[in-house]
N, C-alpha and C positions, 0 to 999 in steps of 0.2 A: 907630887907627883901621884898619880892615880893608875892603879893597876887592877884590869879585870880579865876575865878570861871568856871565850866564845867558842862554840862549837860550829858557828855560820862560816862556811867558807868565804862567801860572798861578802860578808862584813870584813874579815880578816882580809881580804884582798883590797876593799876599799880603804882600809887604813894603811896597808902597806904602800898603796898608791900615793895617800898623803904625806905618808913619811918620806917616800923617795922624791916627791915634787916640793917637800918644805910647805906645804899648806896646812893650816889649821884643820883640826877635825873635831866633830861633837859626838857624844853618846850620851844616852839617857841611863843612869843607873839608879834605881829604886827611887824613881821620881825626880831625881836631881840629875839637871844637865851638866855635864863635865867638858868643857871645850880647851882646847890647846895642841901643841904641837907633838905629834906623836914621836914618842922616843924610841921604841921597839915594839917589833912585831915578831915573837917567838913562836915555832910551832912546838908542841908538845908531842913528839914521837912515841912515846910510851904510852899513852893513852888511847883507848878505842871506845868513842869514837874520836877522831882526831880532834885536838882543841888547840887555839892560839891564845898566847898569854900577852896582852897589849898593854904597854905603858904610855900614858899621856902626862906631858909636863903642862899642867895648868896653867892659865895667866890669871 
């Protein structure tokens, strides 16, 4: 399971939609592409600016 953080609202929303529809999503981290089912999208309300923690179960 891969975990990463983003401050981009549009990207977080894309992963949330993929999670709710059960579709596979992909993201490029440090030049490495990770693809899989989105396990969770959590908003970190204690940070400024807002950030989201996304977990992807890679296949």
